[in-house]
Residue, then its C-alpha position, 0 to 999 in steps of 0.5 A: m902518070k905511070s899507069i892508066c886503068v881502062f874499064c871497057g866491055s867484055s863484048p866488042g859491041k856492034r860498031e867497028e869504031y869501038k874496036v878501033a878505039a880500044t886498040q888505039l887507046g892501048r897503043r897510045i898508053a904503051e907509046r907514052g911509056q905508061t902501063l895499062v891496067y885492066g880487067g885481065a880478060k882476052v875477050g871483047l874490048m878488054g882483049m883489044v885494048a890489051d892487044g893494042a898495048l902489047e903490040a906496041g911493046g907496052k906493059v899490061v897488067g890484068v886483074l881477074p877474079e877467080a870465077l872468071s879465071a876458072k872460065e879460061l877468060a884470062h888473056p895469055g900474053l899479059s906482062e902480069l896477071h893477078i887473080v883475086g877473090s872477088m869483083h870487089d878485090r878486082k876493083a880495089m887492086m885496079s885502083d891501087l895500081s892506077d894513076g887514072f881511069v878511062c872508060l871505053p864503051g861497055g855495059a853495066g859492069t863498065m858503068e859500075e866500075m867508072f861510077e865507083v872510082w868517080t864517087w871515090a874521087q868525089l869523096g876525096y879517097h883519091k885525086k886521080p882523073c876519071g874520063l869517058l872516051n866518047v867513041n861515036g857519041f856512045y856516052g851522049r845520053l849519059l852525059a845529058f843525064l849527068d847534066l840533069m843531075v846538076e840541074e836538079e841539084f843532086l850533083k855539084p858542077d865541080m863534081r860533074e866537071m871531074v868526069l873528063v870527056k874526050d873523043t880520042a885516046a890522045a886527047m884523053l891522055d893529054a887531058f889526064d896529064a893536065y888534070q887538076p882535081p877540085r880542091v875541096p872533096k864532097w865531105i871527107t878525105r881518105a884520112e878521115t875514113 
């Protein structure tokens, strides 16, 4: 795996554990010789994951929409910064540049990004791993809800299992290395779209 995309909050959150986890994830990605791809901002957990990778000598690629760039939110020390026209363009480019997706704690935007790439995986658009870094049990209630989706037969068990859940950066990256996507996509393959 050459590059890992990280979705996370533009806020640091209220717990120190979130900040530590973001920095450690960035550092671990760099130490493995992988490129960090992320949203390009200098604020919140986004800035911390980038700083962790940069401090470890890693390559960091940011993708930032013009509207956020105009607010001077871009991280100044990135290896590469791509300014794109919209949030849709941002997600598409981040996906194209990445071999896997890790979701740190964050808000609505973080969830929207993760659910979109997971949906793409279910539909067979890509075979890249998607994971939730469950820092301090942050995703516990969401995981219970995903299990309810399975129980109520809105989500197939093999599609639920596509979402990898780990408590540490090292465990997540190891799980990515071992990831085997389900053999059968939900309905279609990318070639059929």
